[in-house]
C-alpha positions in Angstrom: 0.0 0.0 0.0 1.4 3.4 -1.0 2.2 5.8 1.9 -0.7 8.2 1.0 -3.3 5.4 0.6 -5.7 4.8 3.5 -8.3 2.1 3.7 -11.9 3.2 3.5 -13.6 3.7 6.9 -17.1 4.2 8.0 -16.6 7.7 9.4 -15.0 10.9 8.0 -13.4 12.0 11.3 -12.0 15.3 9.9 -15.3 16.9 8.7 -17.3 19.4 10.7 -20.4 17.3 11.5 -18.2 14.5 13.0 -16.3 17.1 15.0 -19.5 18.5 16.3 -20.6 15.0 17.2 -17.4 14.5 19.2 -17.7 17.9 20.8 -21.2 16.9 22.0 -20.0 13.6 23.4 -17.2 15.4 25.3 -19.4 18.1 26.7 -22.2 15.9 28.1 -24.1 17.4 31.0 -27.1 16.3 33.1 -29.9 18.9 33.7 -30.6 17.2 37.1 -27.1 17.8 38.4 -27.4 21.6 38.4 -27.8 23.0 41.9 -31.0 25.1 42.2 -30.9 25.7 46.0 -29.7 29.4 45.6 -32.4 30.0 43.0 -35.1 29.1 45.6 -33.7 32.0 47.7 -33.3 34.3 44.8 -36.9 34.1 43.4 -38.2 34.9 46.9 -36.8 38.3 46.5 -38.7 39.1 43.2 -41.7 41.3 43.3 -44.9 39.7 42.0 -44.6 41.4 38.6 -41.0 40.3 38.0 -41.9 36.7 39.2 -44.6 36.6 36.6 -42.2 37.9 34.0 -39.7 35.2 34.9 -42.4 32.6 34.5 -43.3 33.8 31.1 -39.7 33.8 30.0 -39.2 30.2 31.2 -42.4 29.1 29.6 -41.3 30.5 26.2 -38.0 28.8 26.5 -39.5 25.5 27.6 -42.1 25.5 24.8 -39.5 26.4 22.3 -37.2 23.5 23.3 -40.1 21.1 23.2 -41.1 22.3 19.8 -37.6 22.0 18.2 -37.3 18.5 19.8 -40.5 17.4 18.1 -39.7 19.1 14.7 -36.1 17.9 14.1 -36.9 14.3 13.1 -37.6 15.0 9.4 -34.0 16.2 9.0 -32.7 13.1 10.6 -34.6 11.1 8.0 -33.5 12.9 4.9 -29.8 13.3 5.7 -27.9 10.5 4.1 -24.3 11.0 5.4 -23.6 8.9 8.5 -21.6 11.7 10.2 -24.5 14.1 9.7 -26.9 11.5 11.2 -24.6 11.0 14.2 -24.5 14.7 14.8 -28.3 15.0 14.5 -28.8 12.2 17.1 -26.8 14.3 19.6 -28.9 17.4 18.7 -32.2 15.5 19.3 -30.8 14.3 22.6 -29.7 17.7 23.6 -33.0 19.4 22.7 -34.6 16.8 25.0 -32.2 17.7 27.8 -33.1 21.4 27.4 -36.8 20.6 27.6 -36.0 18.6 30.7 -34.1 21.4 32.3 -36.9 24.0 32.0 -39.5 21.5 33.1 -37.4 20.7 36.2 -36.8 24.4 37.0 -40.6 25.0 36.9 -41.3 22.0 39.1 -38.6 22.6 41.7 -38.3 26.4 41.8 -41.4 28.0 40.3 -43.9 25.7 42.1 -42.0 26.0 45.4 -42.1 29.8 45.2 -45.8 29.8 44.2 -46.5 27.6 47.2 -44.6 30.0 49.5 -46.5 33.0 48.2 -49.8 31.2 48.6 -50.5 31.2 44.8 -52.1 28.5 42.7 -49.5 26.4 40.9 -49.2 27.5 37.3 -48.4 25.5 34.2 -45.7 26.4 31.7 -48.0 25.3 28.9 -50.7 27.8 29.7 -51.6 29.9 26.6 -51.3 33.1 28.5 -47.6 33.0 28.2 -47.4 33.0 24.4 -48.3 35.7 21.9 -49.3 35.2 18.3 -46.0 36.1 16.6 -44.3 33.4 18.8 -46.9 30.8 17.9 -46.6 31.7 14.2 -42.8 31.5 14.2 -42.9 27.9 15.5 -45.8 26.9 13.2 -43.8 28.1 10.2 -40.7 26.1 11.5 -42.8 23.0 11.8 -44.1 23.3 8.3 -40.7 24.0 6.9 -39.3 20.9 8.5 -42.2 18.7 7.6 -41.9 19.8 4.0 -38.6 17.9 3.8 -40.6 14.6 3.9 -42.7 15.7 0.9 -40.0 17.3 -1.2 -36.4 17.0 -0.3 -34.6 19.5 -2.5 -31.8 22.0 -2.0 -34.4 24.8 -1.6 -36.5 23.0 1.0 -33.4 22.1 3.0 -32.2 25.7 2.8 -35.6 26.9 4.1 -35.6 24.3 6.8 -32.1 25.3 8.0 -33.1 29.0 7.8 -36.2 28.4 10.0 -34.7 26.0 12.5 -31.0 26.5 12.9 -30.6 30.1 11.9 -33.8 31.8 13.2 -35.1 29.8 16.1 -31.7 28.8 17.5 -29.3 31.4 16.1 -31.5 34.5 16.6 -34.5 34.0 18.9 -32.9 31.6 21.4 -29.6 33.5 21.4 -31.4 36.7 22.2 -33.4 35.1 25.0 -30.2 33.7 26.6 -28.7 37.1 26.4 -31.6 38.8 28.1 -32.1 36.3 30.9 -28.4 35.8 31.6 -27.8 39.6 31.9 -31.0 40.0 34.0 -30.2 37.2 36.5 -26.4 37.1 36.4 -24.0 38.8 38.8 -23.9 42.1 37.0 -27.5 43.2 37.5 -27.8 44.7 41.0 -31.6 45.4 40.8 -32.5 41.7 40.5 -31.5 38.7 42.5 -28.9 36.2 41.2 -30.3 32.9 39.9 -27.1 31.0 39.5 -28.8 27.7 38.7 -30.7 29.2 35.9 -27.6 31.0 34.6 -25.6 27.8 34.7 -28.3 25.9 32.8 -28.5 28.6 30.2 -24.7 28.5 29.8 -24.7 24.8 29.2 -27.6 25.0 26.8 -25.8 27.8 24.9 -22.8 25.4 24.6 -25.0 22.9 22.9 -26.8 25.4 20.7 -23.4 26.7 19.4 -23.0 23.3 17.7 -26.6 23.3 16.4 -26.3 26.8 14.9 -22.8 26.0 13.4 -24.1 22.9 11.7 -27.0 24.7 10.1 -24.9 27.6 9.1 -22.3 25.3 7.5 -25.0 23.4 5.6 -26.4 26.7 4.3 -22.9 28.0 3.3 -22.3 24.8 1.4 -25.6 25.1 -0.5 -24.7 28.7 -1.4 -21.1 28.0 -2.4 -22.1 25.0 -4.5 -24.6 27.1 -6.4 -27.5 24.9 -5.2 -29.4 27.9 -3.9 -29.0 31.7 -4.3 -28.2 33.9 -1.3 -31.4 35.8 -2.0 -33.4 32.7 -1.0 -31.8 32.8 2.5 -32.2 36.5 2.9 -35.9 36.5 1.8 -36.6 33.6 4.2 -34.9 35.2 7.2 -36.3 38.6 6.4 -39.8 37.2 6.7 -39.0 35.6 10.0 -37.0 38.3 11.8 -40.1 40.6 12.4 -41.8 37.6 14.1 -38.7 37.2 16.3 -38.8 40.9 17.3 -42.5 40.9 17.9 -42.1 37.7 20.1 -39.5 39.5 22.1 -41.5 42.7 22.4 -44.5 40.7 23.8 -42.3 39.0 26.5 -43.1 40.4 29.9 -39.9 39.1 31.3 -37.8 40.7 34.1 -36.9 43.6 31.8 -39.1 46.5 30.6 -38.3 49.9 29.0 -37.8 51.4 32.5 -36.8 48.3 34.4 -33.6 46.4 35.1 -31.8 44.3 32.6 -31.9 44.8 28.8 -35.1 46.3 27.7 -37.3 45.1 24.7 -35.7 47.6 22.3 -32.2 46.4 23.3 -33.3 42.8 22.7 -34.8 43.6 19.3 -31.6 45.4 18.3 -29.6 42.4 19.5 -31.8 40.0 17.5 -31.3 42.1 14.3 -27.5 42.2 14.9 -27.5 38.4 15.2 -29.4 38.2 11.9 -26.9 40.4 10.1 -23.9 38.6 11.5 -25.1 35.1 10.6 -26.1 36.2 7.0 -22.7 37.7 6.4 -20.9 34.6 7.7 -23.0 32.3 5.5 -23.1 34.3 2.2 -19.6 35.8 2.1 -16.9 33.6 0.6 -14.3 35.3 2.7 -16.1 34.7 6.0 -15.7 31.5 8.0 -18.2 29.8 10.3 -17.1 30.8 13.8 -15.8 28.2 16.2 -18.4 26.6 18.6 -17.1 28.7 21.5 -17.6 31.9 19.5 -21.1 31.0 18.5 -22.1 30.6 22.1 -20.7 33.9 23.3 -23.4 36.3 24.2 -21.7 39.2 22.5 -20.5 37.2 19.4 
């Protein structure tokens, strides 16, 4: 055998999707190992309005994670490459973990504080937490993903990645992490620290960096190969970004125009900035997909 000849193997261990798979394996975490004791003390310091806002924010995150868990399966079916499939199995698992984290937080922190305040226990699935733009955004995502099973083309894949990975995970979720982390981290003196929540968000962001990077790389490949035009991506995202901004504006979270933490206008600007950054990185031949760690940075 010549020096440069190598036997064929099952896996391409140097490609991005395999590296993301390995990154997921190495960074495994358990949502039930996060310490929530300090959060029980922290939420007790919240006024009723802020406590209600926190519940809405958590409900939006929990519902979003459940939705993307349910909607990812069509992509797992149509992807033919084994390394892609292996990565998607980690993403399905991680979306399930994220759903588990928010469910646990509601059961162990929110319900405990409602009991302490003498309030009726609430449900994170109550319709009062969600506005119409939020519902519409996830309904469109579900349709885009389901379309892959009816017509698997470069265009339908591009739209699916734009809805799921780029908009839901790369813009909406990233903006939500930014808002909640700043509000309940150590740098906001007007609100109590919720270190368990912040730790959970940090670990979820670490997972989402791989998810967003995978979708961005797939879109960049479709564009560079000439399979789709950049305008298709821009048109798809431009239709969705207003829904993201309206979803954020309707969130009665810990922040308000006059309250602590980033206000809705700041969050809308942040979401738009995320959109512009992602599109430039995908459509410009001179730009590279950022490393996972960069994709998870709140100011990246």
